C-alpha positions as CSV (number, residue, x, y, z in Angstrom):
1,M,21.1,-27.9,10.2
2,T,23.4,-26.8,7.5
3,D,23.4,-23.4,5.9
4,E,22.4,-25.0,2.6
5,L,19.4,-26.7,4.2
6,S,18.4,-23.5,6.0
7,A,18.6,-21.5,2.7
8,A,16.5,-24.2,1.0
9,M,13.8,-23.9,3.7
10,V,13.7,-20.1,3.4
11,A,13.4,-20.4,-0.4
12,A,10.6,-22.9,-0.1
13,R,8.7,-20.5,2.3
14,K,9.2,-17.6,-0.1
15,R,7.9,-19.7,-3.0
16,G,4.9,-20.8,-0.9
17,L,4.1,-17.2,0.1
18,Q,4.5,-16.1,-3.5
19,Q,1.9,-18.7,-4.6
20,D,-0.4,-17.7,-1.8
21,L,-0.2,-14.0,-2.9
22,R,-0.9,-14.9,-6.5
23,N,-3.9,-17.0,-5.5
24,L,-5.2,-14.1,-3.4
25,A,-4.8,-11.8,-6.5
26,A,-6.7,-14.2,-8.6
27,R,-9.6,-14.4,-6.1
28,I,-9.7,-10.6,-5.8
29,R,-9.7,-10.2,-9.6
30,A,-12.5,-12.7,-10.0
31,D,-14.6,-11.1,-7.2
32,A,-14.1,-7.5,-8.5
33,A,-15.1,-8.5,-12.0
34,D,-18.5,-9.5,-10.7
35,M,-19.1,-6.3,-8.7
36,P,-20.9,-3.3,-10.3
37,A,-18.8,-0.5,-8.9
38,S,-17.4,2.9,-9.7
39,P,-14.3,3.5,-11.8
40,D,-12.5,4.5,-8.6
41,F,-13.2,1.1,-7.1
42,H,-11.8,-0.7,-10.1
43,A,-8.7,1.6,-10.1
44,G,-8.2,0.7,-6.5
45,V,-8.5,-3.0,-7.3
46,D,-6.0,-2.6,-10.1
47,W,-3.5,-0.9,-7.9
48,T,-3.9,-3.6,-5.2
49,L,-3.4,-6.3,-7.8
50,L,-0.3,-4.7,-9.1
51,W,1.1,-4.3,-5.6
52,I,0.4,-8.0,-4.8
53,E,2.0,-9.1,-8.0
54,N,5.1,-6.9,-7.5
55,T,5.4,-8.2,-3.9
56,A,5.1,-11.8,-5.0
57,T,7.7,-11.3,-7.7
58,S,10.1,-9.6,-5.4
59,L,10.0,-12.5,-3.0
60,T,11.8,-14.8,-5.3
61,A,13.8,-12.3,-7.4
62,D,16.7,-12.6,-5.0
63,L,16.5,-16.4,-5.1
64,A,17.2,-16.5,-8.9
65,A,20.4,-14.6,-8.3
66,E,21.5,-16.7,-5.4
67,D,20.5,-20.1,-6.7
68,P,23.2,-21.6,-8.9
69,P,22.1,-23.9,-11.7
70,H,21.7,-27.5,-10.5
71,D,23.2,-30.4,-12.5
72,R,20.6,-32.9,-13.4
């Protein structure tokens, strides 16, 4: 396996995990909106959603710097 193919596989895994995390955040957001809960509960949900989004973004932030533009 070439280094380029290996890097492409890692990038694809990171993008897949990023999408999974964003889907999880969307489900948490939808479920929390339907729950009558305290302000502390919603603050915890907001913190969790922020952490998930930041983690998802950081997965591919390094890929943008490493991935040169492709000729089409």
